VMD Tcl script that draws the C-alpha trace (Angstrom):
set ca {
  {23.39 3.81 -22.23}
  {26.86 3.00 -20.57}
  {28.30 2.60 -16.87}
  {30.15 5.81 -17.70}
  {26.81 7.48 -18.42}
  {25.48 6.18 -15.05}
  {25.95 7.00 -11.48}
  {28.85 4.58 -10.04}
  {29.52 3.44 -6.58}
  {33.18 4.50 -5.76}
  {34.75 1.77 -4.03}
  {34.73 2.07 -0.60}
  {30.42 2.57 -0.87}
  {30.82 -0.82 -3.02}
  {28.81 -3.40 -1.06}
  {29.40 -7.56 -0.87}
  {27.12 -10.10 0.24}
  {26.97 -13.33 1.32}
  {24.44 -15.63 4.16}
  {25.21 -18.96 5.39}
  {23.39 -21.33 6.09}
  {20.05 -19.76 5.62}
  {16.63 -21.00 7.62}
  {13.51 -20.84 7.38}
  {10.27 -22.30 7.90}
  {6.25 -21.81 8.48}
  {3.84 -23.32 10.41}
  {1.26 -24.79 7.43}
  {-2.56 -25.27 7.71}
  {-2.44 -28.65 5.79}
  {-0.10 -30.76 7.73}
  {0.84 -30.48 11.80}
  {3.85 -28.04 11.82}
  {5.90 -26.29 10.43}
  {7.22 -26.61 7.14}
  {10.57 -25.87 5.80}
  {10.71 -23.75 2.76}
  {14.83 -22.82 2.66}
  {17.02 -25.74 3.75}
  {20.54 -23.82 5.24}
  {21.34 -21.83 1.89}
  {24.64 -20.08 1.44}
  {25.54 -17.75 -1.48}
  {27.09 -14.83 -2.35}
  {26.44 -11.66 -4.56}
  {29.19 -9.76 -4.98}
  {29.65 -5.44 -6.24}
  {29.66 -5.10 -10.00}
  {27.62 -8.17 -10.97}
  {24.22 -8.72 -12.10}
  {22.00 -11.86 -10.42}
  {19.53 -13.85 -11.10}
  {17.77 -16.24 -8.37}
  {16.49 -18.98 -10.17}
  {14.37 -21.98 -9.48}
  {10.23 -23.75 -9.56}
  {7.46 -22.05 -8.13}
  {7.75 -22.25 -4.24}
  {11.25 -23.29 -4.23}
  {11.92 -20.76 -2.12}
  {13.29 -17.64 -3.90}
  {10.86 -14.77 -2.96}
  {11.49 -16.14 0.70}
  {15.32 -15.90 0.09}
  {15.08 -12.28 -1.25}
  {12.82 -11.11 1.24}
  {15.25 -12.26 4.25}
  {18.94 -11.21 2.99}
  {17.04 -7.64 2.16}
  {15.90 -7.29 5.36}
  {12.26 -7.26 4.62}
  {11.47 -10.50 6.76}
  {13.51 -9.49 10.41}
  {13.04 -13.20 11.67}
  {13.99 -16.77 10.21}
  {15.59 -19.75 11.62}
  {18.83 -19.96 11.64}
  {21.39 -18.33 9.41}
  {24.06 -15.05 9.11}
  {24.35 -12.92 6.59}
  {27.27 -10.10 6.50}
  {28.00 -7.52 4.45}
  {31.52 -7.05 3.00}
  {32.61 -9.35 5.87}
  {30.73 -8.05 9.13}
  {27.25 -8.51 10.79}
  {25.68 -5.67 9.66}
  {22.10 -4.54 11.77}
  {19.07 -4.46 9.78}
  {18.23 -0.40 10.03}
  {21.72 0.23 8.65}
  {21.15 -2.23 6.10}
  {18.46 -1.05 4.65}
  {19.82 2.54 4.40}
  {22.34 1.41 2.07}
  {19.95 -0.95 0.01}
  {16.34 -0.82 -2.02}
  {13.77 -3.52 -2.06}
  {11.65 -3.45 -5.01}
  {8.77 -5.81 -5.13}
  {6.54 -7.54 -7.67}
  {4.46 -5.71 -7.98}
  {5.26 -2.11 -7.89}
  {2.22 -0.59 -7.24}
  {2.32 3.59 -7.91}
  {0.25 6.45 -7.60}
  {-1.26 6.72 -10.73}
  {-2.61 10.28 -11.28}
  {0.75 11.43 -10.82}
  {3.04 12.13 -13.87}
  {6.50 10.56 -13.83}
  {8.11 13.81 -13.09}
  {5.77 14.57 -10.49}
  {7.12 10.81 -8.68}
  {10.78 11.42 -8.72}
  {9.92 14.68 -7.25}
  {8.27 13.98 -4.86}
  {10.50 10.47 -3.88}
  {13.59 12.92 -4.47}
  {12.11 15.33 -1.58}
  {11.57 12.07 0.75}
  {14.40 10.51 0.30}
  {17.34 12.87 -0.51}
  {18.86 14.42 2.59}
  {17.63 18.11 3.95}
  {20.51 19.88 2.74}
  {20.10 18.61 -0.73}
  {18.56 22.37 -2.49}
  {15.75 22.15 -5.23}
  {18.09 22.65 -7.87}
  {20.15 19.07 -7.42}
  {17.42 17.29 -7.03}
  {16.00 18.07 -9.89}
  {19.11 17.74 -11.90}
  {19.25 14.48 -9.88}
  {15.56 13.80 -10.83}
  {16.46 14.47 -14.47}
  {19.53 12.72 -14.67}
  {17.87 9.10 -13.13}
  {14.89 9.93 -16.28}
  {18.28 10.10 -18.58}
  {19.86 7.59 -17.87}
  {16.07 4.95 -17.93}
  {15.38 6.52 -20.70}
  {12.35 8.05 -19.39}
  {12.78 12.09 -20.14}
  {9.78 11.51 -22.94}
  {7.88 10.38 -20.67}
  {8.28 13.06 -17.86}
  {5.14 15.08 -18.36}
  {2.84 11.13 -19.06}
  {0.94 10.16 -16.16}
  {1.57 6.67 -14.57}
  {-1.40 5.31 -15.58}
  {-0.73 5.90 -18.74}
  {2.78 4.68 -18.97}
  {3.82 1.41 -20.27}
  {4.69 -1.69 -18.48}
  {8.18 -1.31 -19.43}
  {8.45 2.16 -18.31}
  {6.17 1.52 -15.02}
  {9.17 -1.05 -14.19}
  {12.22 1.40 -14.90}
  {10.05 3.87 -13.30}
  {9.94 2.08 -9.97}
  {13.85 1.98 -10.22}
  {14.02 5.30 -10.62}
  {12.25 6.02 -7.95}
  {14.91 3.86 -5.93}
  {18.15 4.93 -7.81}
  {17.60 8.93 -6.75}
  {19.80 7.61 -3.49}
  {22.14 5.95 -5.27}
  {22.17 2.47 -3.13}
  {24.91 0.15 -3.56}
  {22.34 -2.70 -3.61}
  {19.23 -3.76 -4.85}
  {16.75 -6.84 -4.24}
  {14.13 -6.55 -7.50}
  {11.29 -9.23 -6.86}
  {10.31 -10.93 -10.76}
  {11.30 -7.30 -12.35}
  {9.71 -8.80 -15.75}
  {6.96 -10.43 -14.52}
  {3.87 -8.81 -16.77}
  {6.38 -7.37 -19.75}
  {6.44 -8.32 -23.02}
  {9.77 -9.58 -24.11}
  {11.34 -6.41 -25.92}
  {10.30 -4.68 -22.74}
  {12.09 -7.49 -20.00}
  {15.03 -6.51 -22.38}
  {14.87 -2.88 -21.92}
  {13.89 -3.21 -18.15}
  {17.44 -5.85 -17.39}
  {19.40 -4.22 -19.91}
  {19.43 -1.16 -17.66}
  {20.25 -3.12 -14.26}
  {22.93 -4.33 -16.43}
  {24.50 -0.96 -17.18}
  {23.80 -0.14 -13.21}
  {25.31 -3.47 -12.09}
  {28.42 -2.21 -13.89}
  {28.73 0.43 -12.12}
  {30.04 -1.02 -8.98}
  {26.18 -2.39 -7.65}
  {25.10 -5.47 -6.20}
  {21.76 -6.03 -8.00}
  {19.93 -9.56 -6.98}
  {16.57 -10.21 -9.01}
  {14.67 -13.22 -8.51}
  {13.00 -14.64 -12.07}
  {10.97 -16.67 -13.50}
  {11.75 -18.77 -16.91}
  {13.67 -16.15 -18.90}
  {14.82 -16.42 -22.48}
  {17.46 -17.22 -24.14}
  {18.66 -13.20 -24.35}
  {17.44 -12.81 -21.29}
  {19.27 -14.96 -19.70}
  {22.66 -13.39 -21.07}
  {22.64 -10.01 -19.47}
  {23.29 -11.80 -15.66}
  {26.68 -12.58 -14.78}
  {25.81 -14.66 -12.06}
  {23.24 -17.45 -11.67}
  {21.65 -18.87 -8.10}
  {19.42 -22.43 -8.79}
  {16.98 -23.23 -5.89}
  {15.55 -26.29 -5.85}
  {12.93 -27.10 -2.35}
  {14.96 -25.15 -0.72}
  {18.14 -25.70 -1.38}
  {20.91 -24.31 -4.07}
  {21.88 -26.45 -6.35}
  {23.92 -24.19 -8.56}
  {25.76 -20.68 -7.07}
  {27.77 -19.26 -9.66}
  {29.06 -17.62 -13.26}
  {26.69 -17.99 -15.38}
  {28.62 -19.98 -18.34}
  {29.89 -22.75 -15.88}
  {26.64 -23.60 -15.01}
  {26.11 -26.33 -17.89}
  {29.52 -28.04 -16.94}
  {29.22 -28.00 -13.60}
  {25.55 -29.99 -13.93}
  {27.25 -31.73 -16.85}
  {29.70 -32.92 -13.91}
  {26.89 -34.22 -11.88}
  {25.18 -36.62 -15.27}
  {23.02 -33.19 -16.45}
  {23.66 -32.94 -20.39}
  {22.18 -30.04 -21.62}
  {20.99 -30.25 -25.19}
  {22.94 -27.88 -27.69}
  {20.79 -24.89 -28.52}
  {18.85 -25.27 -25.12}
  {17.72 -22.35 -23.14}
  {19.88 -22.45 -20.49}
  {17.26 -21.49 -17.83}
  {14.89 -24.25 -18.69}
  {17.02 -26.85 -18.82}
  {18.24 -25.76 -14.89}
  {14.09 -25.17 -14.05}
  {14.16 -28.73 -15.26}
  {17.13 -30.51 -13.09}
  {15.59 -28.68 -10.37}
  {11.97 -30.16 -10.96}
  {13.70 -33.54 -11.00}
  {12.35 -34.00 -14.82}
  {15.87 -34.70 -15.75}
  {17.77 -37.88 -14.89}
  {21.14 -37.17 -12.71}
  {22.49 -36.68 -9.12}
  {21.01 -33.58 -7.44}
  {22.57 -34.22 -4.52}
  {25.91 -33.94 -5.79}
  {24.95 -30.35 -7.46}
  {23.88 -29.81 -3.99}
  {26.75 -30.45 -2.16}
  {29.42 -28.94 -5.26}
  {27.32 -26.47 -3.89}
  {28.15 -25.94 -0.90}
  {31.62 -27.02 -1.08}
  {32.26 -24.19 -4.52}
  {30.59 -21.07 -1.69}
  {32.53 -22.80 1.32}
  {35.94 -22.60 -0.93}
  {35.27 -18.97 -2.96}
  {35.51 -16.85 -0.58}
  {37.39 -14.11 -2.62}
  {35.34 -10.60 -3.42}
  {35.05 -10.82 -7.51}
  {36.16 -7.24 -8.21}
  {36.59 -7.25 -12.22}
  {35.24 -4.27 -13.39}
  {36.08 -0.43 -12.53}
  {34.32 2.83 -13.02}
  {34.87 5.92 -13.32}
  {33.19 8.27 -10.66}
  {29.81 10.03 -12.03}
  {29.24 13.06 -13.84}
  {25.58 12.56 -13.63}
  {24.36 12.46 -10.10}
  {26.31 14.03 -7.18}
  {28.18 11.83 -4.87}
  {25.12 12.06 -1.88}
  {24.86 8.34 -1.41}
  {27.63 8.59 1.92}
  {25.37 11.43 3.14}
  {22.61 9.31 3.05}
  {23.78 5.96 4.13}
  {26.26 7.15 6.93}
  {23.42 9.15 8.33}
  {22.67 8.01 12.19}
  {18.97 9.28 11.49}
  {16.40 6.73 10.20}
  {15.28 8.97 7.97}
  {16.79 12.05 5.89}
  {14.29 14.94 6.28}
  {12.30 15.21 9.47}
  {8.82 13.60 10.63}
  {6.81 17.64 10.01}
  {8.64 17.56 6.38}
  {7.42 14.10 5.47}
  {3.82 15.09 6.44}
  {3.53 18.30 4.46}
  {5.22 16.63 1.37}
  {2.83 13.80 1.62}
  {0.27 15.88 2.55}
  {0.28 17.71 -0.51}
  {1.06 14.55 -2.62}
  {-2.37 13.40 -0.99}
  {-4.20 16.31 -2.30}
  {-2.65 15.99 -6.01}
  {-3.98 12.15 -6.32}
  {-7.46 12.97 -4.53}
  {-8.21 16.13 -6.85}
  {-7.46 14.29 -9.45}
  {-9.24 11.22 -8.45}
  {-12.78 10.97 -10.94}
  {-14.52 8.08 -8.19}
  {-13.22 9.51 -4.80}
  {-13.32 12.90 -5.57}
  {-15.00 14.58 -8.81}
  {-17.45 11.52 -9.49}
  {-18.23 11.64 -5.24}
  {-19.34 15.10 -5.12}
  {-21.45 14.62 -7.98}
  {-23.48 11.82 -7.04}
  {-24.45 13.90 -3.45}
  {-25.08 16.59 -5.01}
  {-27.41 14.54 -7.28}
  {-28.82 12.21 -4.43}
  {-29.85 15.73 -2.53}
  {-31.65 16.83 -5.37}
  {-33.07 13.79 -6.25}
  {-34.42 13.56 -2.47}
  {-35.21 16.54 -2.01}
  {-37.67 16.17 -5.01}
  {-39.19 13.22 -3.58}
  {-39.23 14.64 -0.03}
  {-40.55 18.24 -1.09}
  {-42.15 20.96 1.45}
  {-42.35 17.96 3.99}
  {-40.21 19.20 6.70}
  {-42.91 21.06 9.13}
  {-46.00 19.41 8.20}
  {-47.27 17.18 10.24}
  {-49.54 15.31 8.25}
  {-46.05 13.47 6.91}
  {-43.86 12.89 9.81}
  {-43.26 9.31 8.36}
  {-41.94 10.40 5.60}
  {-39.48 12.60 7.36}
  {-38.62 9.84 9.40}
  {-37.77 7.84 6.56}
  {-35.74 10.63 4.69}
  {-33.79 11.48 7.94}
  {-32.35 7.71 7.77}
  {-32.25 7.24 3.97}
  {-29.90 10.66 3.77}
  {-27.52 8.59 7.18}
  {-27.57 5.82 5.11}
  {-26.25 7.67 1.83}
  {-23.49 9.20 3.70}
  {-22.12 6.37 5.88}
  {-22.26 3.81 2.51}
  {-21.56 6.28 -0.30}
  {-18.65 7.40 1.56}
  {-17.06 3.72 3.26}
  {-17.42 2.10 0.15}
  {-14.48 3.85 -1.90}
  {-12.26 3.67 0.70}
  {-12.62 -0.20 0.64}
  {-12.95 -0.40 -3.18}
  {-9.32 1.62 -3.73}
  {-7.23 1.96 -0.60}
  {-6.17 -1.65 -0.94}
  {-4.15 0.04 -4.00}
  {-2.60 2.94 -2.19}
  {-1.54 0.57 1.34}
  {0.82 -1.49 -0.99}
  {2.69 2.00 -1.74}
  {2.72 2.67 1.72}
  {4.12 -0.51 2.64}
  {6.95 -0.37 -0.36}
  {7.73 2.88 0.81}
  {7.50 2.35 4.16}
  {9.64 -0.34 4.69}
  {12.16 1.34 2.10}
  {12.77 4.68 4.67}
  {10.83 6.45 3.35}
  {9.02 8.35 6.08}
  {7.63 7.53 9.17}
  {4.61 5.78 10.15}
  {3.02 8.65 12.00}
  {3.39 11.26 9.13}
  {1.47 8.86 6.89}
  {-1.50 8.08 8.77}
  {-2.12 11.22 10.10}
  {-1.87 13.17 6.10}
  {-4.23 10.10 4.86}
  {-6.23 11.48 7.55}
  {-6.42 14.39 6.90}
  {-6.58 14.86 3.12}
  {-9.37 13.00 2.80}
  {-11.37 15.97 5.21}
  {-11.92 18.58 2.32}
  {-13.83 15.86 0.21}
  {-16.02 14.51 2.80}
  {-17.50 17.70 4.04}
  {-17.88 18.82 0.51}
  {-19.67 15.73 -0.10}
  {-21.74 16.23 3.08}
  {-22.92 19.61 1.98}
  {-23.59 19.08 -1.79}
  {-26.23 16.68 0.09}
  {-27.41 18.43 3.14}
  {-27.84 21.62 2.07}
  {-30.27 21.01 -0.86}
  {-32.00 17.99 0.92}
  {-32.38 20.23 3.55}
  {-33.96 23.85 2.29}
  {-36.16 21.39 -0.72}
  {-37.52 19.74 1.85}
  {-38.15 22.15 4.07}
  {-37.09 22.36 7.46}
  {-36.95 23.86 10.17}
  {-35.29 27.79 9.02}
  {-33.09 27.70 11.87}
  {-29.64 28.31 11.20}
  {-28.98 26.27 14.70}
  {-30.64 23.61 13.78}
  {-28.92 23.00 10.22}
  {-25.67 23.08 11.78}
  {-26.74 20.47 14.56}
  {-27.45 18.48 11.93}
  {-24.85 18.63 9.41}
  {-22.31 18.09 12.59}
  {-23.91 15.36 13.18}
  {-23.67 13.81 9.20}
  {-20.10 15.50 9.19}
  {-19.20 12.75 12.01}
  {-21.27 10.37 10.11}
  {-18.89 10.43 7.31}
  {-16.01 10.34 9.75}
  {-17.27 7.87 10.78}
  {-17.61 5.99 6.84}
  {-14.52 7.18 6.22}
  {-12.31 5.24 9.35}
  {-14.26 2.32 9.29}
  {-13.72 1.78 5.27}
  {-9.77 2.01 5.46}
  {-9.80 0.09 8.60}
  {-12.06 -2.58 6.26}
  {-10.07 -1.91 3.20}
  {-6.69 -2.21 4.84}
  {-7.84 -5.92 7.27}
  {-9.00 -7.40 4.23}
  {-8.66 -7.97 0.38}
  {-10.56 -5.88 -1.76}
  {-12.87 -8.80 -3.04}
  {-13.72 -9.54 0.99}
  {-13.78 -6.13 1.83}
  {-16.38 -5.69 -0.72}
  {-18.74 -8.32 1.83}
  {-17.42 -7.47 5.13}
  {-18.34 -3.78 5.09}
  {-22.46 -4.32 4.59}
  {-21.56 -7.30 6.31}
  {-20.63 -5.38 8.94}
  {-22.96 -2.33 9.64}
  {-26.54 -3.71 7.93}
  {-26.54 -5.72 11.40}
  {-26.30 -2.46 13.62}
  {-28.89 -0.76 11.56}
  {-31.41 -2.99 13.17}
  {-30.28 -1.18 16.60}
  {-30.73 2.40 15.62}
  {-33.90 2.89 16.49}
  {-36.05 2.83 13.08}
  {-36.77 0.19 12.58}
  {-38.07 -1.24 15.63}
  {-38.40 1.38 19.48}
  {-36.14 0.78 22.27}
  {-38.25 -0.20 24.03}
  {-39.90 -2.97 21.58}
  {-36.63 -5.25 21.52}
  {-36.17 -7.95 23.93}
  {-34.60 -7.18 26.97}
  {-31.61 -8.70 26.90}
  {-30.55 -7.11 23.37}
  {-32.26 -3.86 24.49}
  {-28.02 -3.09 25.78}
  {-27.04 -3.72 22.71}
  {-28.22 -0.24 21.18}
  {-26.03 1.44 23.17}
  {-22.65 -0.15 21.46}
  {-24.47 1.00 18.18}
  {-23.42 4.51 16.39}
  {-26.16 3.61 13.88}
  {-28.19 4.57 17.29}
  {-25.93 7.87 18.02}
  {-26.36 8.80 14.54}
  {-29.88 8.25 14.00}
  {-30.76 9.81 17.36}
  {-28.48 12.82 16.84}
  {-30.14 13.68 13.90}
  {-33.76 13.54 15.79}
  {-32.63 15.49 18.03}
  {-31.43 17.75 15.48}
  {-34.71 18.18 13.41}
  {-37.21 17.57 16.34}
  {-35.82 18.46 19.97}
  {-34.36 20.99 21.52}
  {-38.65 22.17 22.15}
  {-39.18 22.74 18.67}
  {-42.33 24.41 18.22}
  {-45.44 22.67 16.79}
  {-45.49 21.33 13.11}
  {-48.18 22.63 10.33}
  {-51.29 21.32 9.85}
  {-53.39 21.71 6.68}
  {-55.38 18.85 6.89}
  {-58.50 18.56 10.27}
  {-56.42 16.11 12.23}
  {-53.22 16.14 12.12}
  {-51.97 13.67 15.52}
  {-48.41 14.51 15.21}
  {-48.54 18.14 15.36}
  {-47.17 18.09 18.42}
  {-43.22 17.24 18.44}
  {-43.45 15.91 21.80}
  {-46.06 13.00 20.19}
  {-43.05 12.72 17.56}
  {-40.60 12.03 20.70}
  {-43.09 9.82 21.85}
  {-43.43 7.80 18.64}
  {-39.38 6.98 18.61}
  {-39.61 6.67 22.09}
  {-36.74 9.21 22.48}
  {-35.94 10.98 25.09}
  {-35.32 15.24 24.68}
  {-31.47 16.63 24.97}
  {-29.88 13.64 24.03}
  {-28.21 15.61 21.56}
  {-24.76 15.61 23.74}
  {-24.58 11.82 24.60}
  {-25.00 11.04 20.69}
  {-22.55 13.80 19.79}
  {-20.28 11.51 22.75}
  {-20.68 7.94 21.66}
  {-20.63 8.88 17.57}
  {-17.15 10.56 18.17}
  {-16.41 7.65 20.79}
  {-16.63 5.07 17.77}
  {-14.36 7.53 15.68}
  {-11.53 7.07 18.16}
  {-12.56 3.48 17.88}
  {-12.37 2.85 14.33}
  {-9.36 5.10 14.30}
  {-7.40 3.20 16.85}
  {-8.54 0.02 14.73}
  {-7.03 1.14 11.67}
  {-3.74 2.03 12.91}
  {-3.72 -1.17 14.13}
  {-4.48 -2.89 10.75}
  {-1.64 -1.02 9.36}
  {0.77 -1.71 11.93}
  {-0.36 -5.43 11.45}
  {0.30 -5.44 8.10}
  {3.31 -4.48 7.94}
  {4.62 -7.21 11.25}
  {3.55 -9.25 8.56}
  {5.97 -7.97 6.00}
  {8.51 -8.35 8.03}
  {8.01 -11.56 10.13}
}
mol new
graphics top color blue
foreach p $ca { graphics top sphere $p radius 0.5 }
foreach p [lrange $ca 0 end-1] q [lrange $ca 1 end] { graphics top cylinder $p $q radius 0.2 }
display resetview
């Protein structure tokens, strides 16, 4: 593919990025005080050229990219200029995109669906459906993904996923693209394909900056400029072909036919002898002197993509479509992904149905038997545990991946926070309702609970609210912790609270100091509410098929469990308060993660 076939950035849209004396430090846990990550970095990235940021691990490559891209909004010192002027972060973010190293995508969507949804979110509302599809198919052709348009993302190769991650951001024709290790995890052929596409996009007038980890000689040939960092300081910034000569002037000899990237890394890590300070000083002088723009390559305007970037880049609004439209698109995407997710949907519903039938068979016909009250109470407790942990654990396992998709899309200004927050919640409700009733209906009728429609819905109401507690607690823990830690935290948080629900030990039997804890655990309200639904509201005496049934009288059952009559509404209120609390915690956890990315 040549630049003539790609979408070209006009002269007025081209962006040259300059930065001076960027300093950045972080607090260290091992050492007292702060550790300097970036020590006065300066440089310039020009349009039409593909630049690689190279350096050993821990040199500060990703930190520099995060700062100049606007992902990190706080740093100690320095100045960033766009075409010689200081631009605000929001304004610059409209004209750029940042493709992270771990670019998470919805695996259940096809390549075409991924691009269509991205187009709906990123392109202006004035753009017709026909125009959007034309842009989508042009991007597919540009990146060589037209043959994989109907392939699900889970089935794409690593190189194809990388190209798709570039494609979703290319829809708006951004003049500046930042990529953090775009070749990481790819084989040599896939890496060359990805970088060659980036080279073509740079030829079309874009400013493309990549953090590269140990590129091969063949891969290095694609880059026009190189920016080498050593321990937070720049040791070289300039054209690729001049690097060996500049290093030679400082006493570093590159062997013939040696990989220049390996040579630069060896110099940066101190494995080769020479005058490193000389390189640092020359780099500073070169950046100061060389302030002219490099416009060596010019290209014709694109024939494949319409000129939409001016509308997108200079719109005063942060987003190109309304938040209601964002909510609708995100909700539709969530429904598609959930319907295709085996663990979260099909398997989950089938498991709930299977458990409902199995438990119904085990506790067959005990619901109205005065001699089997203790077994019926155990049934109620087991169903609560199953609904809670059966619904919360899948979110703990799967949401960390989805949250990474949200962080990337939100920080690239795809949509607002609230449209995502509420679309995520609303999309989960149907599956929660279906799975809850898949368990409740067979259990309720096979175990012969009171055949009163009112009691069925009273119990269903408790279990549905339980599933919402599970939803928000699972999302909160899945957002706040890594998958491995979240799997531990979920039972570690929930199991101690179960002790105070009233099943294992009655409320009056607890030590006086611990009795108030029963009022702050949601398991008490859930268990007590389900108990009231079955045995409360003046239920008639139970059947007795033996000579004597002590618990035939429902009042004695309530007395046994140390529960008062008619506390159902209080229990409902207690559960709702916990749902609202977990919802707030989920909201704050998401906000906190976003803040962590930007600070």
